[in-house]
C-alpha positions as CSV (number, residue, x, y, z in Angstrom):
1,M,0.0,0.0,-0.1
2,Q,2.9,2.3,0.8
3,K,4.4,1.7,-2.5
4,L,1.2,2.5,-4.3
5,L,0.7,5.7,-2.6
6,I,4.4,6.8,-3.2
7,I,4.2,6.0,-7.0
8,L,0.6,7.9,-7.0
9,G,2.2,11.0,-5.2
10,L,5.4,10.9,-7.7
11,G,3.0,10.5,-10.7
12,I,0.9,13.6,-9.6
13,A,4.1,15.7,-9.1
14,A,5.4,14.7,-12.4
15,I,2.0,15.8,-14.1
16,G,2.6,19.1,-12.0
17,I,5.8,19.6,-13.5
18,L,5.0,18.7,-16.9
19,Y,1.7,20.8,-17.0
20,P,3.0,23.5,-19.0
21,Y,4.1,21.1,-21.8
22,I,0.9,19.1,-21.6
23,N,-1.0,22.5,-21.9
24,N,0.7,23.0,-25.2
25,L,-0.5,19.8,-26.7
26,G,-4.1,21.3,-26.4
27,L,-5.2,18.9,-23.9
28,G,-7.7,20.7,-21.8
29,Q,-9.1,23.1,-24.6
30,L,-11.0,20.4,-26.6
31,P,-14.5,20.9,-28.2
32,G,-16.9,20.3,-25.5
33,D,-15.3,21.5,-22.3
34,I,-17.1,23.9,-20.6
35,I,-16.0,27.4,-20.3
36,L,-18.2,30.4,-18.4
37,R,-16.6,33.7,-18.4
38,G,-17.9,36.5,-16.3
39,E,-16.8,39.9,-15.6
40,N,-14.7,39.0,-12.7
41,S,-14.4,35.2,-12.6
42,N,-13.9,32.2,-14.9
43,F,-15.4,28.6,-14.7
44,Y,-13.8,26.0,-16.2
45,F,-14.9,22.4,-16.3
46,P,-12.8,20.1,-18.6
47,I,-15.3,17.3,-19.1
48,V,-14.3,15.9,-22.5
49,S,-10.5,16.2,-21.5
50,C,-11.3,14.0,-18.7
51,I,-13.2,11.5,-20.6
52,A,-10.0,11.6,-23.0
53,V,-7.5,10.8,-20.4
54,S,-9.9,8.3,-18.8
55,L,-9.9,6.4,-22.2
56,V,-6.2,6.7,-22.9
57,V,-5.5,5.5,-19.0
58,S,-8.0,2.6,-19.3
59,V,-6.3,1.3,-22.6
60,I,-2.9,1.5,-20.9
61,F,-3.9,-0.3,-17.8
62,N,-5.6,-3.0,-19.8
63,L,-2.4,-3.6,-22.2
64,L,-0.2,-3.8,-19.2
65,S,-2.6,-6.2,-17.4
66,K,-2.5,-9.0,-19.9
């Protein structure tokens, strides 16, 4: 269990470090993502990006489990 938590933490840290490069790929700005802009605030919900990442991660885990 400790190894899983350490790997999960390192993965989250790696995503945080690589975020500027991932953002340049266009992930997070796909058609279908909800963006509401007000005068003093913004609301952003990347629903399509979440689905795309979920599909990719599911395929990777299925390939690794076989």
